[in-house]
C-alpha positions in Angstrom: 25.0 88.7 -95.1 23.6 90.5 -92.1 20.3 90.3 -90.3 18.7 91.7 -87.2 18.3 89.2 -84.5 16.1 89.7 -81.4 16.3 87.3 -78.5 13.0 85.5 -78.1 11.6 82.3 -76.8 9.9 80.3 -79.7 6.2 79.7 -79.3 5.0 76.2 -78.3 1.8 74.3 -78.0 1.3 73.0 -74.4 0.9 69.3 -73.8 -1.2 70.2 -70.7 -2.8 73.5 -71.6 -5.4 73.4 -68.8 -2.8 72.6 -66.0 -1.5 75.4 -63.7 0.1 75.4 -60.3 -1.6 72.8 -58.1 -3.9 73.9 -55.3 -1.6 72.2 -52.8 1.2 74.5 -53.6 -1.1 77.5 -53.7 -2.6 76.8 -50.3 0.7 76.0 -48.7 2.2 79.2 -49.9 -0.9 81.1 -48.6 -0.6 79.4 -45.3 3.1 80.3 -45.0 2.3 84.0 -45.9 -0.3 84.3 -43.2 1.2 82.1 -40.5 -1.7 79.7 -40.8 -1.7 76.1 -39.4 -1.2 74.1 -42.5 -3.8 71.2 -42.5 -4.0 71.3 -46.2 -1.2 69.6 -48.1 -0.9 65.9 -47.2 2.4 65.4 -45.5 3.4 64.9 -41.8 5.1 67.6 -39.8 7.0 65.1 -37.8 10.1 63.0 -38.6 10.3 59.3 -39.5 11.8 56.6 -37.3 15.4 57.4 -36.2 16.2 53.7 -36.9 15.3 54.2 -40.6 17.5 57.3 -40.7 20.4 55.4 -39.2 19.9 52.5 -41.7 20.2 55.0 -44.6 23.3 56.6 -43.1 24.8 53.2 -42.6 24.2 52.3 -46.2 26.0 55.5 -47.3 28.9 54.7 -45.1 29.0 51.2 -46.4 29.5 52.5 -49.9 26.0 52.1 -51.4 26.2 55.4 -53.3 26.4 54.4 -57.0 23.6 53.2 -59.3 21.6 50.3 -58.1 20.0 47.8 -60.5 17.3 49.4 -62.7 14.3 47.6 -61.1 15.6 48.4 -57.6 17.9 46.9 -54.9 17.3 43.1 -54.8 17.0 42.9 -51.0 14.3 45.5 -51.0 12.3 43.8 -53.7 12.6 40.5 -51.9 11.4 42.0 -48.6 8.4 43.6 -50.4 7.5 40.2 -52.0 7.5 38.6 -48.6 5.5 41.4 -47.0 2.8 41.4 -49.7 2.5 37.6 -49.5 2.2 37.8 -45.7 -0.4 40.6 -45.8 -2.5 39.8 -48.9 -1.7 36.2 -49.8 -0.3 36.8 -53.3 3.4 36.0 -54.1 5.1 38.3 -56.6 8.4 37.3 -58.1 10.9 39.8 -56.7 13.1 39.6 -59.8 10.4 40.1 -62.5 7.3 41.5 -60.8 8.4 44.3 -58.4 10.0 47.7 -59.3 11.1 50.5 -57.0 10.0 53.9 -58.2 10.7 57.6 -57.5 7.5 57.9 -55.5 4.0 56.6 -56.3 3.2 59.5 -58.7 6.1 58.4 -60.9 4.8 54.9 -60.7 1.3 56.0 -61.8 2.7 58.1 -64.7 5.0 55.3 -65.9 2.2 52.7 -65.7 -0.1 54.9 -67.8 2.6 55.8 -70.4 3.5 52.1 -70.7 0.0 50.7 -71.2 -2.2 53.4 -72.6 -2.1 54.2 -76.3 -3.7 57.2 -78.2 -7.4 56.6 -78.4 -7.6 54.4 -75.4 -10.0 55.2 -72.6 -9.1 55.1 -68.9 -11.8 55.2 -66.2 -11.2 57.3 -63.1 -13.5 57.8 -60.1 -14.2 61.4 -59.1 -13.1 63.0 -56.9 -9.6 61.7 -57.7 -5.9 62.4 -57.1 -4.9 65.2 -59.4 -2.1 63.4 -61.3 -4.4 60.8 -63.0 -5.9 63.0 -65.7 -2.7 64.7 -66.8 -0.9 61.3 -67.0 -3.7 59.9 -69.3 -3.6 63.0 -71.4 0.2 62.8 -71.9 -0.3 59.2 -73.1 -2.9 60.3 -75.6 -5.7 58.6 -73.8 -9.2 59.8 -73.0 -10.3 60.3 -69.4 -13.7 58.8 -68.6 -14.9 60.1 -65.3 -17.3 58.1 -63.1 -18.6 60.1 -60.1 -18.5 58.5 -56.7 -21.7 58.6 -54.6 -22.1 62.0 -52.9 -20.9 62.3 -49.4 -20.3 58.5 -48.9 -17.9 58.4 -51.8 -18.8 54.8 -52.6 -18.6 53.3 -56.1 -21.8 52.8 -58.1 -20.9 49.7 -60.0 -23.8 50.2 -62.4 -22.3 53.5 -63.5 -18.9 51.8 -63.9 -20.5 49.1 -66.0 -22.0 51.8 -68.3 -18.7 53.6 -68.6 -16.8 50.6 -69.9 -16.5 50.4 -73.7 -14.5 48.5 -76.3 -11.9 51.3 -76.0 -11.4 51.0 -72.3 -7.8 50.1 -71.5 -7.7 50.6 -67.8 -9.5 51.6 -64.6 -7.7 53.5 -61.9 -8.9 52.6 -58.4 -7.7 54.2 -55.2 -8.2 52.7 -51.7 -8.0 54.1 -49.1 -9.3 57.0 -51.1 -7.7 60.4 -51.4 -9.4 62.9 -50.8 -12.5 61.4 -49.1 -11.0 58.9 -46.7 -13.4 56.2 -47.9 -12.2 52.6 -48.0 -13.1 49.7 -50.3 -14.5 46.5 -48.8 -13.6 43.0 -49.9 -17.1 42.9 -51.5 -16.2 46.0 -53.6 -13.0 44.3 -54.7 -14.8 41.1 -55.7 -17.5 43.1 -57.6 -14.7 44.9 -59.6 -12.9 41.6 -60.3 -16.1 39.9 -61.6 -17.1 42.9 -63.7 -13.7 43.0 -65.4 -13.1 39.3 -65.7 -14.6 38.9 -69.2 -12.7 42.0 -70.5 -9.1 42.9 -71.4 -9.3 46.0 -69.1 -6.3 46.5 -66.8 -6.4 48.0 -63.3 -4.1 50.6 -61.8 -4.5 50.2 -58.1 -3.3 53.3 -56.1 -2.8 51.9 -52.6 -0.4 54.4 -51.1 -2.5 54.6 -47.9 -2.6 50.8 -47.5 -1.6 50.9 -43.9 -4.0 53.6 -42.8 -7.3 51.7 -42.5 -9.2 52.2 -39.3 -11.8 50.6 -36.9 -10.5 47.1 -37.4 -11.1 46.9 -41.1 -8.7 45.2 -43.4 -7.2 46.8 -46.5 -8.8 45.3 -49.6 -5.7 45.2 -51.8 -6.0 44.3 -55.5 -3.1 41.9 -54.7 -5.5 40.0 -52.5 -7.9 38.8 -55.2 -6.5 36.4 -57.8 -8.7 37.8 -60.6 -7.6 41.3 -59.9 -4.0 40.6 -59.2 -3.7 39.0 -62.7 -4.6 42.3 -64.4 -3.4 44.9 -61.9 -0.4 47.1 -61.3 -0.4 47.8 -57.6 1.2 51.1 -56.5 2.3 52.0 -53.0 4.6 54.5 -51.2 7.4 54.1 -48.6 7.1 57.9 -48.1 3.5 57.6 -46.8 4.2 54.5 -44.7 7.3 55.7 -43.0 6.5 59.5 -42.7 9.2 60.5 -45.2 7.2 61.9 -48.1 10.1 64.0 -49.3 12.2 60.9 -50.0 9.9 60.1 -53.0 10.4 56.4 -53.0 7.5 54.0 -54.0 7.0 50.6 -55.5 4.9 48.8 -58.1 3.9 45.2 -58.2 2.4 43.5 -61.3 2.4 40.2 -63.2 5.6 39.8 -65.2 4.2 40.6 -68.7 2.8 44.0 -67.4 6.0 44.7 -65.4 8.1 44.1 -68.5 6.3 46.9 -70.3 6.4 49.1 -67.2 10.1 48.8 -66.9 10.6 49.7 -70.6 9.3 53.2 -69.7 10.7 53.3 -66.2 14.3 52.9 -67.4 14.0 56.0 -69.6 12.1 58.4 -67.4 13.9 57.6 -64.1 16.2 54.6 -64.8 16.6 53.9 -61.1 16.1 55.3 -57.6 18.2 56.6 -54.7 20.5 53.8 -53.7 21.2 54.3 -49.9 17.6 54.9 -49.2 16.7 51.6 -50.9 19.2 49.8 -48.7 18.0 51.6 -45.6 14.4 50.7 -46.4 15.3 47.1 -47.0 16.8 46.9 -43.5 13.9 48.7 -42.0 11.3 46.4 -43.6 12.8 43.4 -41.6 10.7 44.7 -38.7 6.9 44.7 -39.5 6.0 46.6 -36.3 6.2 50.1 -37.8 3.7 49.5 -40.6 1.5 47.2 -38.6 1.2 49.9 -35.9 0.2 52.6 -38.4 -3.6 52.0 -38.3 -3.7 52.6 -34.5 -1.2 55.5 -34.8 -3.3 57.5 -37.3 -6.7 56.4 -35.8 -5.7 58.1 -32.6 -5.0 61.3 -34.6 -8.2 61.0 -36.5 -10.2 60.6 -33.3 -8.5 63.5 -31.6 -9.2 65.7 -34.7 -12.8 64.6 -35.0 -13.5 65.2 -31.3 -12.1 68.7 -31.6 -14.3 69.5 -34.6 -17.4 68.1 -33.0 -18.1 71.3 -31.2 -18.0 73.4 -34.4 -20.5 74.0 -37.1 -18.5 71.7 -39.5 -20.3 68.6 -40.4 -17.9 65.6 -40.3 -18.0 63.2 -43.2 -16.8 59.6 -42.8 -13.1 58.8 -42.5 -12.4 55.0 -42.7 -8.8 55.4 -43.9 -6.0 57.7 -45.1 -4.9 60.7 -43.0 -7.6 63.1 -44.4 -10.8 64.3 -42.9 -13.5 65.9 -45.1 -16.0 68.3 -43.7 -19.1 70.0 -45.0 -19.0 73.8 -44.1 -22.6 74.6 -45.4 -23.6 75.8 -41.9 -20.7 78.2 -41.8 -20.5 79.9 -45.2 -22.1 80.2 -48.6 -18.7 80.8 -50.3 -17.5 78.4 -53.0 -15.0 75.9 -51.5 -11.8 77.5 -52.9 -12.9 81.0 -51.7 -13.8 79.4 -48.3 -10.4 77.9 -48.0 -8.7 81.2 -48.8 -10.9 82.9 -46.2 -10.2 80.1 -43.6 -6.4 80.5 -44.2 -6.3 84.3 -44.1 -8.9 85.1 -41.5 -9.0 82.0 -39.2 -5.4 80.9 -39.7 -6.0 77.3 -40.8 -5.3 76.0 -44.3 -7.5 73.3 -45.9 -7.9 72.0 -49.5 -11.1 72.5 -51.5 -12.6 69.3 -52.7 -13.3 70.9 -56.1 -9.5 70.5 -56.8 -10.2 66.8 -57.3 -12.8 67.2 -60.0 -12.7 68.2 -63.6 -16.2 69.7 -63.3 -16.9 70.3 -59.6 -20.4 69.5 -58.5 -20.7 72.6 -56.2 -20.7 70.8 -52.9 -19.4 72.8 -49.9 -16.8 70.3 -48.7 -13.1 70.8 -47.8 -10.3 68.4 -46.8 -8.1 68.6 -43.7 -4.9 66.6 -43.2 -4.4 65.2 -39.6 -0.9 63.7 -40.2 0.4 66.3 -37.8 1.8 66.4 -34.3 -0.7 66.7 -31.5 0.5 70.2 -30.9 -0.2 71.2 -34.5 -3.6 69.6 -34.4 -4.5 71.2 -31.1 -3.5 74.7 -32.3 -5.5 74.2 -35.5 -8.5 73.0 -33.5 -8.2 76.0 -31.2 -8.4 78.4 -34.1 -11.3 76.5 -35.6 -13.2 76.3 -32.3 -15.1 79.6 -33.0 -16.7 78.1 -36.1 
């Protein structure tokens, strides 16, 4: 029997039909093409501590190059348990309640896949980090979007109360907040705890910028409130804390019953995480000075950047944490925010991120986000180019 065969790729139905290339990749590519100062994508342009690099190299030379335990290297989990207790007053069991992840984004996706079932609702606050929605969609859940207050980006707890339903499985909170730089207070944390206490709703607490809180404020971790800690998976990032975002190493802490479900998914989508880096991080965590010094380190950069923008027509919005500064450009241009960012990159030579990228249905505000996790030289050159505005 003979037949004509033509090579073709079979048609498929996308799991994420509305998702394309992220705005971060688009703007970084545009910045590279035009030689722009890249203040868009959120990563430092400087290296981490040489002592950390040496610790990883020492781990490699010591033979730590094969698979570690699935939940992570025991010494690293123990150091994290001690650190969290020291900072936030809650003791997690290192054996059953802490897992090392391949970055915080993997931790978020794994948590959603482990806990959200088809038909469940998950509340997110907009604007929000762009991985939340797709993760919920992949789990078969429904995204329920609660807008933050315009410009201040504070939570309206009455709106949150109205968004909760019998189908609500989880609420995703993010403090310090990307993209706005707003920070939860202890009162906000307590309000959320009391609102959820009578319910079965879980909390996914994205706290990757936990050590970037400014002006003497304390980070209001979900771990620090007993009511919230009992129902929360708390996600953080070594990459953000130690200026090594490309390493993609994070961690999740949660009560043992939640962590048991988390690990069921984790073992099949990652299994485990880079061994020598875990050993190096465990050694580096013995000294708290690097992360305890982070608020002052980034506050100096924030203040330098804000002072440089003060003479322009940008309107500075608040920045109480993270390494992001949002600005209103209404006095400069009538362009929509993405078009403005493209113009800023190609004509002024500075890349930024449009805030509309963090919304499903952008409200039309003229706000963009800059990243100040850069060397002073980079910041000063970006400010020089922006000075004419």
